[in-house]
C-alpha angles and dihedrals in degrees: 000000000000118000133187113217123205121192120184104142100127134337103341129072108212128183127176142161119216126193118198091218104033099032123221112007100176138004125184129175140182120194121205095201094116090048096056100031091089090061098043093239145023118309105207098210092049088048092054095046092049091053089054089052096047111032102077094046090049092050089050089050094050092048089052093049091049092047094233144101134222092273089062093059126094099198146356121229122193136179108256098176173074102357143071108340095220093047091046094052090057092060097037096049095045095042094050092044093051090051091051092048092048093041095234131122123272127209132194116228129205108233095222093045087057091052088048091054094042095099088060086072090070126089089242105049131171124253123229131298108047143146116249126206107197108192124169143123093289104028143040112179142151113214133181106222112201097165138336104300093012105102132159119197109226101172143338142182115285092206131354120020117237091249091052091051090049091053095045094047090048090053089052086054092052095249099131129225131340092024105170096100094038095054090048090056093044090050090062087065092051131101117246098215103051105075132021118198123197122258098227120225094353092117092055123075118254140056103263121117136215123192102163094089092051089057091051092047088053091050091052093046092051091051095047096051139061118274102239135127097257094049092051090050091048090050091048092052092049091049097045091047090050096052094042092048090050092051093046094051092050093047091050091049091050091050092050095045095049099034090229113136099188118087133179127196119203140163130066097300091053087077089066108117095214091053093047092050091047095050092046090054095043095049092048090051088050093049090248138106136236125212127201135188115244109271096261090055092052093074121055115299146157097239094070090048093050092049094046088047090052091055092049093046090047089055090054100258123142139154129248120244090272118080134201138188120221112202089184116036124156111225092222092054133068119244 
């Protein structure tokens, strides 16, 4: 089965073609980082318009790279949510229209489910069941994954997502947007013994997260200390260590409570080198193992949409002629 994947949920236009026998045949991506950097964050209207401009040329590029045409495809998968409604409508309307024109089935994909399944694209992939840490700019969740489509929410952020806290704290330190990768690099230059940030909600039972207070703590620390390069690096280190430790504590707790020793980490923040090192060490100490997507599949991309769509099409799922976007869409619930 050969599936075209279309990702337009936020600020990346991702197109890919996945073949069930040959694997990933094509993967094309356009990032809008430069477009939104001037504004310090994503501007929804600009994002939608840029998707309109980019999506068809990227589809043509992917088809050429894969050496096929629309008539060689067996299905079209598109991100239907969650995300920015205007951006989602670009992909859903085009994806459903192409499937109609090519007379092949279409399937709507949940953006976070696609992230969750991204490690399955690697040569060494996890077996079910596993615990999934989904950590990005919009979401921080722990899921128990029993099988494709069988997900149990264990915990989630009650306020800011970890990636959002990364970006906002990076902005406080003058690192621009997006700041997640930049603050990670700056933290490597910081001293470990100068600032100690709280590890929120780790003393309480349960698997929920809260990162809003960390962001506020960072703001107070920036205001109360001199504005020099070493201080900024020290604050960055304290912040990154607090976020990573919090995620590690919750992941270990989830593994202990469920008895599942396999963990995956996915989403943009899962590319963070401090988090990867910490999860590797923690899982080894617990007698388990952690799996990650390759760095380019941590951020939004078409490959994960194509793969998730393949699994749903293989299971016999397809969409009617009508299409819909779901800006808010719980992963454990149907659309």
